C-alpha positions as CSV (number, residue, x, y, z in Angstrom):
1,M,119.2,93.3,113.1
2,S,120.6,95.5,115.9
3,G,117.4,95.6,118.0
4,P,114.5,93.6,119.3
5,E,112.3,91.9,116.7
6,V,109.2,89.7,116.5
7,A,109.7,87.0,113.9
8,I,106.2,85.9,112.6
9,D,106.1,82.5,111.0
10,L,103.3,82.8,108.4
11,G,103.5,79.1,107.6
12,R,102.6,78.2,111.1
13,I,99.8,80.7,111.2
14,E,98.3,79.4,108.0
15,R,98.5,75.8,109.3
16,N,97.0,76.7,112.6
17,A,94.2,78.5,110.9
18,R,93.6,75.5,108.7
19,V,93.4,73.2,111.7
20,V,91.0,75.5,113.6
21,A,88.8,76.3,110.6
22,A,88.5,72.6,109.5
23,R,87.6,71.4,113.0
24,C,85.1,74.1,113.5
25,A,83.5,73.4,110.0
26,E,82.8,69.9,111.2
27,A,80.6,71.4,113.9
28,G,79.0,73.9,111.5
29,V,81.0,76.8,113.0
30,K,82.5,79.5,110.8
31,V,85.7,81.2,112.0
32,F,86.6,84.9,111.8
33,G,90.4,85.2,112.2
34,V,91.3,87.9,114.8
35,T,94.2,90.0,113.5
36,K,94.4,92.7,116.2
37,G,97.2,90.8,117.9
38,T,99.5,91.6,115.0
39,C,98.0,95.1,114.4
40,G,96.2,94.1,111.3
41,M,99.3,92.9,109.5
42,P,98.2,92.1,105.9
43,Q,100.6,89.2,105.6
44,V,99.1,87.6,108.7
45,A,95.6,88.2,107.4
46,R,96.4,86.6,104.1
47,A,97.9,83.6,105.9
48,M,94.7,83.2,108.0
49,L,92.5,83.5,104.9
50,R,94.6,80.9,103.1
51,G,94.0,78.6,106.1
52,G,90.2,78.8,105.7
53,V,88.8,81.5,108.0
54,V,85.7,83.1,106.4
55,G,86.5,86.6,107.5
56,L,88.7,88.8,109.7
57,A,88.0,90.5,113.0
58,E,89.7,93.7,114.1
59,S,89.3,96.3,116.8
60,R,91.2,99.3,115.5
61,F,90.2,101.5,112.5
62,E,93.9,102.0,111.7
63,N,94.4,98.3,111.3
64,I,91.2,98.0,109.2
65,R,92.5,100.7,106.9
66,R,95.8,98.8,106.7
67,L,94.0,95.7,105.6
68,R,91.8,97.4,103.1
69,D,94.8,99.4,101.6
70,S,96.4,96.1,101.0
71,G,93.5,95.0,98.8
72,I,92.0,92.5,101.3
73,A,88.3,92.3,100.4
74,A,87.3,89.5,102.8
75,P,84.5,90.4,105.3
76,I,85.8,92.3,108.3
77,M,84.1,92.4,111.7
78,L,84.7,95.4,114.0
79,L,85.3,93.8,117.4
80,R,84.5,96.8,119.7
81,S,81.9,99.4,119.7
82,P,83.1,102.7,118.2
83,P,82.7,106.1,119.6
84,V,79.7,108.0,118.2
85,A,82.1,110.3,116.3
86,R,83.4,107.4,114.2
87,A,80.1,105.9,113.2
88,E,80.5,106.9,109.6
89,E,83.8,105.1,109.5
90,V,82.1,101.9,110.7
91,V,79.6,102.0,107.8
92,R,82.3,102.7,105.2
93,S,85.0,100.3,106.3
94,V,83.5,97.1,107.9
95,D,80.9,94.5,107.0
96,I,79.6,93.8,110.5
97,S,80.2,95.4,113.9
98,L,79.6,94.3,117.5
99,Q,77.2,96.7,119.2
100,S,75.6,97.0,122.7
101,E,74.5,100.7,122.9
102,L,71.3,101.9,121.3
103,A,72.6,105.5,121.0
104,I,75.5,104.3,118.8
105,I,73.3,101.9,116.9
106,R,70.9,104.8,116.1
107,E,73.8,107.0,114.8
108,I,75.1,104.1,112.6
109,S,71.6,103.7,111.3
110,R,71.2,107.4,110.5
111,I,74.5,107.5,108.6
112,A,73.8,104.2,106.8
113,E,70.4,105.5,105.6
114,R,72.1,108.7,104.4
115,M,74.6,106.7,102.4
116,G,71.9,104.4,101.0
117,K,73.2,101.4,102.9
118,V,72.1,98.8,105.5
119,H,74.8,98.0,108.0
120,D,74.9,94.6,109.7
121,I,75.3,94.5,113.5
122,M,75.8,91.8,116.0
123,L,74.2,92.5,119.4
124,M,76.5,91.6,122.2
125,V,75.0,90.0,125.3
126,D,76.7,90.1,128.7
127,L,76.7,86.6,130.2
128,G,78.7,87.5,133.3
129,D,82.1,88.6,132.2
130,L,81.0,92.2,132.8
131,R,82.8,93.8,129.9
132,E,80.6,95.0,127.0
133,G,77.1,93.6,126.4
134,I,73.4,94.1,126.8
135,W,72.1,92.7,130.1
136,P,69.8,89.7,129.3
137,N,66.8,91.5,130.8
138,D,67.2,94.3,128.3
139,L,67.9,92.2,125.2
140,L,64.4,91.9,123.8
141,P,63.5,95.6,124.3
142,T,66.8,96.5,122.6
143,V,66.0,94.2,119.7
144,E,62.5,95.7,119.3
145,Q,63.9,99.3,119.1
146,T,66.7,98.2,116.8
147,L,64.2,96.6,114.4
148,E,62.6,100.0,113.9
149,L,65.8,101.5,112.5
150,K,66.1,101.2,108.7
151,G,69.8,101.7,108.4
152,V,70.9,98.6,110.4
153,R,70.1,94.9,110.3
154,I,70.5,92.5,113.2
155,A,72.8,89.9,111.7
156,G,73.4,88.0,114.9
157,I,74.0,88.0,118.6
158,G,77.2,87.2,120.4
159,T,79.0,87.3,123.7
160,N,82.5,88.0,125.1
161,L,83.9,85.8,127.8
162,G,87.3,85.5,129.5
163,C,88.7,88.9,128.6
164,F,87.8,91.0,131.7
165,G,86.1,89.0,134.4
166,A,87.9,85.8,133.4
167,I,84.6,84.0,133.2
168,M,85.2,80.9,131.1
169,P,82.8,79.7,128.4
170,T,80.7,76.7,129.5
171,P,77.9,74.7,128.1
172,D,75.6,76.5,130.5
173,N,76.4,80.2,129.6
174,L,76.8,79.5,125.9
175,G,73.5,77.5,126.1
176,Q,71.9,80.7,127.4
177,L,73.2,82.6,124.3
178,V,71.6,80.0,122.0
179,A,68.3,80.3,124.0
180,H,68.4,84.1,123.6
181,A,69.0,83.7,119.8
182,Y,66.0,81.3,119.5
183,K,63.8,83.7,121.5
184,I,64.8,86.7,119.3
185,E,64.1,84.7,116.1
186,R,60.7,83.5,117.4
187,L,59.4,86.7,118.9
188,A,60.9,89.2,116.4
189,G,60.3,87.0,113.3
190,I,63.8,87.3,112.0
191,S,66.6,84.9,111.1
192,L,70.0,85.4,112.6
193,D,73.1,84.7,110.5
194,F,75.4,84.5,113.5
195,V,75.3,83.1,117.0
196,S,78.9,84.0,118.0
197,G,80.1,82.0,121.0
198,G,83.2,83.9,121.9
199,A,86.9,83.5,121.1
200,S,89.7,81.0,121.3
201,S,88.6,80.0,124.8
202,S,85.5,78.4,123.4
203,L,87.5,75.9,121.3
204,Q,88.0,73.7,124.4
205,L,84.2,73.0,124.4
206,L,84.4,72.2,120.7
207,L,87.1,69.6,121.2
208,D,85.2,68.2,124.2
209,G,82.0,67.9,122.2
210,T,80.2,70.2,124.6
211,L,79.8,73.3,122.5
212,P,76.0,73.9,122.4
213,A,74.3,73.2,119.1
214,G,73.3,76.5,117.6
215,I,76.7,78.3,118.1
216,N,77.8,78.9,114.5
217,N,80.6,81.4,114.8
218,L,83.8,81.9,116.8
219,R,86.3,84.8,116.7
220,V,89.7,83.2,117.0
221,G,93.1,84.9,117.4
222,E,95.3,83.4,120.1
223,A,94.9,79.8,119.1
224,I,95.9,80.7,115.5
225,L,98.7,83.1,116.4
226,Q,100.2,81.2,119.3
227,G,98.9,77.6,119.0
228,G,96.6,77.9,122.0
229,I,99.3,78.3,124.7
230,E,96.8,80.2,126.8
231,T,93.6,78.7,125.5
232,F,94.4,75.1,126.3
233,R,96.2,75.5,129.7
234,E,96.1,71.9,130.8
235,Q,96.1,69.8,127.7
236,P,97.4,71.4,124.5
237,W,95.7,70.8,121.2
238,E,98.5,68.8,119.6
239,A,97.6,69.7,116.1
240,L,98.4,73.4,116.7
241,E,102.0,74.7,116.4
242,F,103.6,77.0,119.0
243,D,106.1,79.8,118.4
244,A,104.4,81.4,115.3
245,C,105.4,84.7,116.9
246,R,108.8,84.8,118.7
247,L,110.5,87.8,120.3
248,T,114.3,88.1,120.0
249,A,116.6,90.7,121.6
250,D,120.3,91.4,121.9
251,V,122.4,90.7,124.9
252,I,124.3,93.9,125.8
253,E,125.9,93.0,129.2
254,V,126.9,89.8,131.0
255,K,128.3,90.0,134.5
256,K,128.4,88.1,137.8
257,K,126.6,90.1,140.5
258,P,124.8,89.6,143.8
259,S,121.2,88.3,143.4
260,R,119.8,90.9,145.8
261,P,120.1,94.7,145.2
262,I,122.3,96.5,147.8
263,G,121.0,99.4,149.9
264,Q,117.7,100.7,151.2
265,S,114.8,99.3,149.1
266,G,112.1,101.6,147.8
267,Y,109.8,101.6,144.7
268,D,111.0,101.0,141.2
269,A,110.2,103.3,138.2
270,F,106.8,101.8,137.8
271,G,105.6,102.1,141.4
272,N,106.3,98.5,142.4
273,Q,108.3,97.3,145.4
274,P,110.1,94.2,143.9
275,Y,111.4,91.3,146.0
276,F,114.5,89.4,145.2
277,P,115.5,86.2,147.0
278,D,119.1,85.9,148.1
279,E,120.7,83.2,145.8
280,G,124.3,84.4,146.2
281,D,126.4,85.7,143.3
282,R,124.8,84.8,139.9
283,L,125.7,85.5,136.3
284,R,123.2,88.0,135.0
285,A,122.6,89.2,131.4
286,I,120.8,92.4,130.2
287,A,118.9,92.4,126.9
288,N,118.0,95.6,125.0
289,I,114.2,95.5,125.6
290,G,112.1,96.6,128.5
291,R,108.7,97.5,129.8
292,E,108.3,100.3,127.2
293,D,108.3,97.5,124.5
294,V,106.7,94.5,126.0
295,L,104.7,93.0,128.9
296,V,107.7,91.5,130.7
297,E,105.7,89.1,132.8
298,G,104.5,87.4,129.6
299,L,108.0,86.4,128.4
300,T,109.3,82.9,128.7
301,P,113.0,82.4,127.6
302,I,113.5,79.7,125.0
303,H,117.2,79.4,125.9
304,K,117.7,76.5,128.3
305,G,118.6,77.5,131.9
306,T,117.7,81.2,131.4
307,R,115.2,83.1,133.7
308,V,113.7,86.6,133.5
309,L,114.3,88.5,136.7
310,G,112.6,91.7,135.8
311,A,113.0,94.8,133.7
312,S,113.2,98.6,133.7
313,S,111.8,100.6,130.8
314,D,114.6,99.7,128.4
315,H,116.5,96.8,130.0
316,L,115.5,93.2,130.6
317,V,117.5,91.5,133.3
318,M,118.0,87.7,133.2
319,D,119.7,85.1,135.2
320,V,121.9,83.1,132.9
321,N,124.1,81.3,135.5
322,D,122.8,77.9,134.3
323,A,122.3,78.8,130.6
324,D,123.2,76.0,128.2
325,P,125.0,76.9,126.1
326,P,126.5,79.9,127.9
327,V,125.2,83.4,127.0
328,G,127.6,86.1,125.9
329,V,127.5,89.8,124.9
330,G,126.3,90.0,121.3
331,D,124.2,86.9,121.4
332,R,120.5,87.1,120.7
333,V,118.0,85.5,123.1
334,S,114.5,84.4,122.1
335,F,111.3,84.3,124.1
336,R,107.8,82.9,123.8
337,M,105.2,85.5,124.5
338,S,101.8,85.4,126.2
339,Y,99.0,87.0,124.2
340,G,99.4,90.2,126.2
341,A,103.2,90.3,125.7
342,M,102.7,89.7,121.9
343,L,100.1,92.5,121.8
344,S,102.4,95.0,123.5
345,A,105.5,94.0,121.4
346,M,103.5,94.3,118.2
347,T,102.3,97.8,119.1
348,S,105.8,99.0,120.1
349,E,107.4,101.2,117.4
350,Y,110.8,100.1,118.8
351,V,110.3,96.4,118.0
352,E,110.8,95.3,114.4
353,K,108.2,93.0,113.0
354,V,109.4,90.4,110.5
355,P,106.8,88.3,108.8
356,M,108.4,85.3,107.0
357,H,107.5,82.2,105.1
358,D,108.9,78.7,105.6
359,V,112.4,78.4,104.0
360,E,112.2,76.6,100.7
361,I,115.1,74.8,98.9
362,A,115.8,76.4,95.6
363,P,115.8,74.1,92.5
364,R,119.1,73.2,91.0
365,R,118.2,74.3,87.4
366,K,118.0,77.9,86.5
367,M,115.2,78.7,84.1
368,V,113.9,81.9,82.5
369,Q,111.0,82.7,80.2
370,I,111.4,85.8,78.0
371,V,108.2,87.7,77.1
372,A,108.4,90.9,75.0
373,D,106.0,93.1,73.1
374,R,106.5,93.8,69.4
375,R,108.7,96.9,69.9
376,A,111.0,95.3,72.5
377,A,111.3,91.8,70.9
378,A,113.4,93.1,68.0
379,V,115.7,94.9,70.5
380,L,116.2,91.8,72.6
381,A,116.9,89.7,69.5
382,K,119.5,92.2,68.3
383,Q,121.2,92.2,71.7
384,G,121.2,88.4,71.9
385,V,119.6,88.4,75.3
386,G,118.5,84.7,75.2
387,A,122.0,83.6,74.3
388,R,123.5,85.8,77.0
389,L,121.3,84.2,79.6
390,E,122.1,80.7,78.3
391,A,125.8,81.5,78.7
392,M,125.0,82.2,82.3
393,E,123.6,78.6,82.6
394,Y,119.9,79.5,82.4
395,D,117.6,77.3,80.4
396,V,115.6,79.7,78.3
397,V,111.9,78.6,78.1
398,E,109.8,79.8,75.2
399,P,106.5,81.5,76.3
400,G,104.4,78.7,74.7
401,D,106.3,76.0,76.6
402,A,105.0,77.0,80.1
403,A,101.5,78.2,80.5
404,R,102.2,78.2,84.3
405,L,105.7,78.9,85.7
406,P,107.2,75.7,87.2
407,A,109.1,76.1,90.5
408,G,112.3,78.0,90.0
409,L,111.4,79.5,86.6
410,M,111.8,83.3,86.4
411,R,110.1,85.6,83.9
412,L,111.8,88.5,82.1
413,S,109.3,90.9,80.4
414,A,110.3,93.7,78.1
415,G,108.2,96.5,76.6
416,G,108.3,99.8,74.8
417,D,106.8,101.7,77.7
418,R,106.1,101.4,81.4
419,R,102.8,99.6,80.8
420,I,104.7,96.4,80.4
421,A,105.0,96.4,84.2
422,L,101.3,95.8,84.6
423,S,101.1,92.7,82.4
424,A,104.4,91.4,83.9
425,L,103.1,91.9,87.4
426,A,99.7,90.4,86.6
427,A,101.4,87.3,85.2
428,T,103.5,86.8,88.4
429,V,100.6,87.7,90.7
430,G,98.6,84.9,89.1
431,E,101.1,82.4,90.3
432,T,101.7,83.4,93.9
433,H,99.8,84.4,97.0
434,S,102.1,87.3,98.0
435,L,104.6,89.4,96.1
436,G,106.9,92.4,96.7
437,L,107.8,95.0,94.2
438,I,111.1,97.0,93.8
439,R,110.4,99.6,91.2
440,I,113.5,101.4,89.9
441,D,112.3,104.5,88.1
442,S,112.6,108.3,88.0
443,R,108.9,108.8,88.0
444,A,106.2,107.8,90.5
445,A,103.7,106.7,87.9
446,L,100.8,107.4,90.3
447,E,98.6,109.6,88.2
448,M,95.0,108.6,87.9
449,Q,94.6,108.8,84.1
450,R,93.2,106.5,81.4
451,D,93.3,106.6,77.6
452,A,90.3,106.8,75.3
453,A,89.9,103.0,75.5
454,G,89.8,103.1,79.3
455,A,93.3,101.6,79.8
456,A,95.8,102.9,82.4
457,M,98.2,105.3,80.8
458,E,102.0,105.0,81.2
459,N,102.1,107.5,84.0
460,S,99.4,105.6,85.9
461,V,101.0,102.2,86.1
462,L,101.6,102.1,89.8
463,S,98.1,103.6,90.6
464,Q,96.6,100.7,88.6
465,A,98.8,98.1,90.2
466,L,97.9,99.2,93.7
467,G,94.2,99.4,93.0
468,R,93.9,103.2,93.3
469,M,92.1,103.4,90.0
470,D,89.7,100.6,90.8
471,E,87.8,99.5,93.9
472,K,90.0,96.4,93.9
473,G,93.2,96.5,91.8
474,P,94.0,93.5,89.6
475,L,97.1,92.8,91.5
476,Q,95.7,92.9,95.0
477,P,95.8,91.5,97.6
478,Q,98.8,89.6,96.4
479,L,100.7,92.9,96.0
480,S,100.4,95.1,99.1
481,P,101.7,98.7,99.4
482,E,103.6,97.6,102.5
483,N,105.8,95.5,100.2
484,V,106.3,98.1,97.5
485,V,109.5,100.1,97.2
486,L,110.1,103.0,94.8
487,L,113.8,103.6,94.2
488,G,115.5,106.5,92.4
489,L,112.5,108.8,92.4
490,R,113.2,112.2,90.9
491,E,109.8,113.3,89.6
492,A,106.4,113.4,91.4
493,S,103.5,115.7,90.8
494,P,101.9,117.3,93.9
495,A,99.0,114.8,93.6
496,E,101.5,111.9,93.5
497,A,103.5,113.2,96.4
498,A,100.3,113.5,98.5
499,V,99.4,109.9,97.7
500,L,102.9,108.7,98.6
501,K,102.8,110.5,101.9
502,Q,99.6,108.8,103.0
503,S,100.3,105.4,101.6
504,R,102.4,102.6,103.0
505,V,104.7,102.5,99.9
506,T,108.4,103.0,100.8
507,V,110.2,105.6,98.7
508,F,113.9,106.2,98.3
509,T,114.5,109.4,96.3
510,M,117.9,110.2,94.7
511,A,118.5,112.4,97.8
512,D,118.0,109.3,100.0
513,I,120.4,107.3,97.8
514,D,123.0,110.0,98.0
515,A,122.7,110.2,101.8
516,M,122.5,106.5,102.6
517,G,124.5,104.9,99.8
518,M,123.2,102.4,97.4
519,R,124.2,99.3,99.4
520,D,122.2,100.3,102.5
521,V,119.2,101.5,100.4
522,M,119.1,98.2,98.6
523,R,119.4,96.1,101.7
524,E,116.4,98.0,103.2
525,A,114.5,97.7,99.9
526,I,115.0,94.0,99.7
527,R,114.0,93.6,103.3
528,I,110.7,95.4,102.7
529,A,109.9,93.6,99.5
530,T,110.5,90.2,101.0
531,R,108.7,90.8,104.4
532,G,106.1,88.1,104.4
533,T,106.2,87.5,100.6
534,V,107.4,84.6,98.5
535,G,109.7,86.9,96.6
536,F,109.7,90.2,94.6
537,H,109.3,91.5,91.2
538,V,111.8,94.1,89.8
539,S,110.6,96.8,87.5
540,Y,113.3,98.9,85.8
541,T,113.1,101.9,83.5
542,P,116.3,103.2,81.8
543,A,115.4,106.8,82.8
544,A,116.4,105.9,86.4
545,T,120.1,105.9,85.4
546,E,122.3,108.7,84.2
547,I,124.1,107.5,81.1
548,S,126.6,109.9,79.6
549,G,125.2,112.0,76.7
550,W,121.6,110.8,77.3
551,A,119.4,113.7,78.6
552,E,116.5,111.6,79.9
553,G,118.5,110.0,82.7
554,S,120.1,113.2,83.8
555,G,120.3,113.4,87.6
556,G,119.7,109.7,88.1
557,M,121.7,106.9,89.6
558,T,125.2,106.3,88.2
559,V,125.9,103.3,86.0
560,R,127.9,101.8,88.8
561,E,125.1,102.4,91.4
562,T,122.6,100.7,89.1
563,H,124.9,97.7,88.6
564,Q,125.4,97.5,92.4
565,A,121.6,97.6,92.9
566,M,121.1,94.8,90.5
567,E,124.0,92.7,91.9
568,L,122.5,93.0,95.4
569,I,119.1,91.8,93.9
570,A,120.8,88.8,92.5
571,L,122.7,88.0,95.7
572,S,119.4,88.1,97.7
573,A,117.9,85.3,95.5
574,G,114.6,86.9,96.2
575,M,113.7,88.1,92.6
576,I,111.1,85.9,90.9
577,S,110.4,88.1,87.9
578,M,111.5,91.3,86.2
579,D,110.3,93.8,83.6
580,V,112.3,96.4,81.8
581,S,110.5,99.2,79.8
582,G,111.5,101.7,77.2
583,L,113.1,99.3,74.8
584,T,112.4,100.5,71.3
585,A,114.3,100.8,68.1
586,S,114.5,104.6,68.6
587,L,116.3,104.2,72.0
588,D,120.0,105.2,71.8
589,E,122.0,102.0,71.2
590,R,124.4,102.8,74.1
591,V,121.5,103.1,76.5
592,T,120.0,99.9,75.2
593,A,123.2,98.0,75.7
594,E,123.7,99.4,79.2
595,T,120.1,98.7,80.2
596,L,120.4,95.0,79.2
597,S,123.8,94.8,80.9
598,F,121.9,95.9,84.1
599,V,119.4,93.1,83.5
600,M,122.2,90.6,83.2
601,S,123.5,91.8,86.6
602,A,120.1,91.2,88.2
603,F,120.1,87.7,86.8
604,G,123.5,87.0,88.4
605,K,126.2,88.0,85.9
606,R,129.6,88.4,87.5
607,I,133.1,89.2,86.3
608,L,134.5,86.1,88.1
């Protein structure tokens, strides 16, 4: 990395979610995990869901689309009331929304009726924080008018505390919410699914045993993402882990300078008149991040003896006089972030976001399972693929020997056409919770076509894999478009090009490879495919490579470029399975031999 980044530890997020969800469940409280702090990052959402949250809560439609595009089908709650113009998007994209204005509720009802739906809403009550919410005196009249609308259902009531007026949740104000819920149920004759008692700040009452009975839902973000640094200000919840999200930047200058600026003092670029105490000459460092990227006041250096002095739009100035160990140019410095700092860093396009799993120690034995359809099996046998892998010190496991892949066992699938990729991916997806894909092919395979039997055709493999041909694809949410890379693309229909432009799939065409070089392209492809996943699947089609005398590969990658790509895949140690298509008896023997040579490179074959 050569710039600021936020490293996101998905293991810590999952464990924090598990702690919060389990403790809340003991009190009959269901947790919705708030993902807005990470801009709806699917990897974070999946970690929260693995930890036991029952649904997700988001405030931005862009983030909700990001989650849905990644195949996440869990219930999603819209955290803020939408503008009237986006009421249809509410009905289409979320399961429940927080509402406080009758005009917007009426519009949502009208659109839901037109679409033949009933949309669930949670009426928000203002208990003193003075952000959104119905004033208590107006609650019952609002309920009565809402009950007359056929397109909406009052699924619950809730409140927001601590976000604007800094009013903290207490047994008294949350007790008022429970009383309002009881009054609504008694007078209106309805049953409420949710009585939502706020956010992470309400967890302190849960731990103290003072959360009013009747509160059955919380919307938790900060405690899961940051371990409750801001939620539990006096006494931390020891079971939660800090530093799930950590900011890192590069040191670009280190010099000894006076501690007070010299000259007539005015206002800085942000309209402030800063004050600097005179501490004499001090060693100062500048990092390549500033107010355009992050809320500087929310940064706490992790490096011992380092202090943040302030920042301009692009430069963060620190005192490193007492840093231990000393800080030098080229070093990277890390910071804990407040929730506000994390939110601003996550929304900055200049800060790289790097979701990652806990580091696992690879097993000593190398194992591979070979699975081939009838057409490809004869080709593999003729080329002695099993023996070649054994010569590379792999234990070759027969398909019947392992119904489920043990740790460290890779799968090599081979087929007569591109459809082998679907079965190969499906097998791998069934054994992991998150997977990347590097697809090396000349064609996009994003057509929306089925054969007479209803199966996806060869040119529709990627559409099927990403769920574009079904409401929920068979490979989602384990395979997200954000972790899919198409490499070597030379052919795409106008419809496929349109899909690629609006999707989150990353594409490197032959023009990109020519411009960037294969080494840089593969480094970026591997980074994308491993971002928040447990590894990646490689899908290779011979037509991606130009082999002398073979027309189908004309204009593709060179043989050397293909070997280089496969060698970098092997070096990354991130590949957990692979498929190769187009292996039939009719394929030119030179092409077959070269293709399987590429496969050997991906599995680690070297000259020395």
